[in-house]
LODOLUM-967271 format. One record per atom (N, C-alpha, C): x, y, z. Coordinates in steps of 0.001 Angstrom, whole numbers, plus 524288, in hexadecimal, padded with zeros to 5 digits. Each point is the difference from the previous one (the first is absolute). Layout:
XYZ/...
***
This chain:
8101B80B5686EC9/803C6803F57FFFC/7FDC38048F7FE47/7FB32800477FE16/7FD93805037FE62/7FF6A803DF8046B/7FED67FE59804DA/7FF558048C804AA/804FC8023D800AD/8045E7FDAF7FE44/805338021880179/801BE802FF7FADF/7FD3C801167FC08/8019F8032F7FBAE/802DB7FCB67FC11/7FFB27F9EC800B8/8034A7FD3F7FC1E/7FBE97FEFD7FB66/8017A800EA7FB63/7FCEE7FE297FBD1/8029A7FBCC7FCE0/7FDAA7FC937FD9A/802697FC3D7FD01/7FD4C7FF697FA88/8028F801DD7FBE9/7FEEC7FF9C7FA70/8041F7FE177FC7C/7FDD07FF497FADB/803FE7FE407FC95/7FF3A8020C7FB0B/803807FFE27FC5F/7FEEF802167FA95/800E57FB127FC7F/7FC107FEAE7FC9D/8005C7FB837FBE7/80173802577FB1D/8049D800677FE23/800C28017A7FB0B/7FFAE7FBC27FBD6/7FFB3801B77FB5C/7FFC17FC007FB74/804B88009D7FC2B/7FF288001D7FAF4/8040B800D47FC56/80246805FF800B5/804CE7FFC78012A/802D1805328014B/8050C7FFEB7FD9C/801D88042F7FCF9/804C98009B7FD30/803898021C80466/804217FC7880167/803BC8014080383/805FA7FE707FE30/803EB8024A8022A/804FB7FE8C7FDC1/800BC7F9ED7FED6/7FDFE7FD4380385/800077F9C27FFE7/7FCEF7FDE47FB4D/7FB6A802DC7FE49/7FCD47FDEE7FBF8/80172802B47FA69/803218048A8005B/801798029F7FB71/800E67FC907FB04/8031B7FBF4800A1/801187FD1A7FB0C/7FBB97FD2A7FE2B/7FC907FE378033C/7FB1B7FCFA7FE7D/7FC8F804077FD37/7FF16804708017B/7FD2F8036F7FD36/801BE803337FB8A/805627FF057FF87/80254802077FB1B/7FDEA7FDDC7FB2D/7FDA47FB8380085/7FDA57FE517FAFF/7FA2A801D17FFBE/7FFA6803397FBF4/7FA30802E37FEE8/7FBBB7FC6D7FFDA/8005D7FB4C7FE59/7FB597FC437FFF2/7FE8A7FECF804FD/8047E7FF21803C5/7FE217FE1680556/7FD258040A8022A/80200805607FF91/7FD3A804378026C/7FA55800D47FE51/7FF727FF287FA26/7FB32800AA7FE68/7FC957FBE68015A/801957FB328001F/7FD057FC0B80145/7FE0C8000A80586/802E0801DC8036D/7FE9A8005E805C4/7FC978042F80090/80111804B17FD01/7FDB380439800DE/7F9567FFFD7FE88/7FFA97FC207FC14/7FA5C7FE587FE97/7FCA17FD64804ED/8029E7FE748037D/7FD4D7FD1B804D8/7FE9A80371803ED/801AE804F07FFC5/7FF8280337803FA/7FC52805157FDEF/7FC1C8015C80383/7FC53803CC7FFAD/80254804B27FD8C/803F68026680292/8023E804987FE72/8036E800287FACB/801017FB427FEC5/802727FE767FA98/80577801C9800A6/802618002380467/80636800EE80017/801BF7FC5B80515/805537FF538000E/8024F7FD33803C2/801AD803DA804B6/7FFAF7FF0A8049E/800D28032180439/8060D8026580055/80034803D5802C9/80504801DC800FF/801648007780597/804AD7FFDD801DC/801497FF6580595/7FD548050E8025F/7FF848041D7FDD0/7FD468041A801D4/7FAE67FF6B801DC/7FD047FC417FCC8/7F9D87FEFA801BC/8000D7FC97804CB/804397FCAE800DD/800057FCBE804DC/801E080407804FE/80352803947FF00/801C4803AE8033D/7FB9B803AA802AD/7FD77801727FBC9/7FB108038180196/7FC7A7FCD7803C8/7FEBE7FAF47FF42/7FD5E7FD7A80366/801E17FF6780599/805717FEE47FFB1/802A37FFC98057A/8004B80512802BA/800A4804627FD04/80041805908024F/7FA7A800E180294/7FB737FDD17FDB0/7FA8B800F9801BE/800667FD4B8058C/801507FBD180005/7FFC87FC6880494/8028B8014080478/8048F803697FE4C/8039E801F680415/7FEE38057E801FC/7FBAC802077FD53/7FE6780586801B1/7FC0C7FFCA802F5/7FE3F80429802BB/7FB7B800E980342/7FB187FF6F7FD06/80023800877FAF4/7FB417FF9C7FC73/7FDAC7FADC800B1/803697FB31801A8/7FDA47FB797FFA1/7FF537FE088061A/7FFFD803C68037B/7FEF27FE3C8058D/7FAD67FCF6801B3/7FCC27FFE77FC68/7FB137FCCE800F7/800BF7FAD87FC65/804187FE817FE21/800317FBCF7FC08/804007FBD680382/7FDBD7FB96800AF/802AC7FC1F8030B/7FE1C7FA127FEC3/803517FC2C7FF5F/7FE667FAFB7FEA2/7FE617FFC47FA5D/8029B802AB7FC55/7FDB2801077FA7F/804CC7FE097FCEC/7FEDD7FE0A7FBA4/803EE7FFE67FB80/7FE05802FA7FB93/8038A803807FE93/7FF36803737FC4D/801EE7FD6A7FA5D/7FD8A7FF777FC35/800CC7FDCD7FABC/802638053F7FC74/804E97FF277FF1B/801D0804757FC48/800FF7FD307FA5E/7FC677FE8B7FD85/8004B7FC867FBAB/7FD51801D27FAC5/7FEA1805208000F/7FE45802457FB37/7FA887FDF87FE93/7FDE77FC908033B/7FA517FD927FEAF/801677F9F77FE61/804A17FE3E80014/8010E7FAF67FE10/7FC397FB7F80313/7FFF9800838050C/7FCDD7FB1E80296/7F9FB8010C7FF8C/7FE5B804617FE5A/7FA5C800D77FE4F/7FF937FCF57FA31/803D6801377FC92/7FFE57FDE27FACC/800FE7FA617FF20/802447FDFD803D1/8012F7F9F57FF5B/7FB617FCAB80103/7FC218020980380/7FAE67FD1F80042/7FD347FF1F7FAEE/80009804A47FC3E/7FD9C7FEF37FB7B/803167FDAA7FBEC/805647FF178009B/8034D7FD5F7FC8E/801217FA5A800D4/7FE307FE0480562/801837FAF180102/7FBD67FCBD7FE1A/801807FAF67FD88/7FC537FBDC7FEDC/7FD117FE8C8041A/7FB5A7FEC67FF6F/7FC407FDDE803AE/7FF847FA0A7FF33/7FF227FD0A803D6/7FEE37F9C47FF38/7FB237FFAE7FC35/800E47FD097FBDD/7FB937FF807FCA7/7FE86803937FC06/8030A804DE80068/7FEA2805217FC72/7FD3E802FD80414/7FFCE805287FDBE/7FC85803D4802A3/7FA5B7FF4E8011B/7FD4C7FDA17FB51/7FAE57FE6980068/7FE9E7FC6C80435/802FC7FB808002D/7FFA97FB9B803EF/80100802478059D/803CA8035C80026/80158802708054E/7FBFE802C4801CD/7FD83803C17FCCA/7FACC802FA801C5/7FC327FD1480138/7FF277FB987FCDD/7FB5E7FCA680106/800187FD65804EC/805067FE6680140/800697FC5B804E3/80052803B580483/8016F804B97FFBF/7FFA5803AE803F1/7FB528015D801CD/7FD23801917FBD2/7FAA4801398015E/7FC4E7FAF880154/800D27FB667FEAF/7FDAE7FC1180171/800F67FF45805E2/804907FFF680269/8017B8002E80523/7FD368040780361/7FE4F8045E7FD38/7FCA4803C580361/7FA187FFA87FEB8/7FEC67FB287FD6D/7FA657FEDE7FF59/7FD3D8038C7FB1B/8037C801BD7FC7A/7FDFB802E37FB47/8016D7FD2E7FBB3/7FC537FEFA7FCA0/801667FDB47F9FE/801F9804D67FC72/803EE7FF007FDBB/802D68038B7FCAF/7FC89802867FB87/7FD097FCFD7FE6E/7FCB88024A7FBA7/7FA8C800B08016E/7FF5A803AC80438/7FA73800EA8020E/7FF4880532800DB/7FB62801C8800E9/7FEC78059680168/8026D801CC803E7/800157FCDD80430/802FF801DE8052D/8050F801087FE97/803707FCAB7FC86/8053D8021C80020/800C48050A7FC42/7FC1A800597FCBE/80085805197FCC6/802BB7FEC67FA95/801CC7FAE17FF4F/803267FEA07FB68/7FCEE7FD757FC10/7FF5E802627FB93/7FC9B7FD677FBBF/8035C7FAF47FDB5/7FC447FC4C7FE91/802BA7FAF67FE80/801E38017A7FB09/804A17FE2D7FE3E/802E0800D17FB5B/7FD127FC1C7FB11/7FFDC801FB7FBB4/7FD887FCE87FC3C/802AC7FAA97FEB8/805147FF678012E/801BF7FBD47FEEE/7FFAC7FBA680489/7FC98800F68037E/7FF057FC0480427/7FA8F7FCED7FF52/
***
């Protein structure tokens, strides 16, 4: 569809304060605990989502197609660091590198062996 000027994109929002979620975020503890999960340390506003939609609807995005724009304050990036890994972080890293043919505690990996190993 690109040759006909048709572009297809989407916006991926995360935690956003809307009229529908207002009662949920009325509890300060909910807002505080969720804000800690977001790199910008705040819950999104409807205007944040609208800004992304306005960009996609404008000529400024005429070379953007087939894309998903995350409007999540960095939440998706933070979750990788906060998500538990199978066997713990050390085991996960060790297995990941072993699958690549590198021992975790080697000069090649650049990771010094901990004193408790």
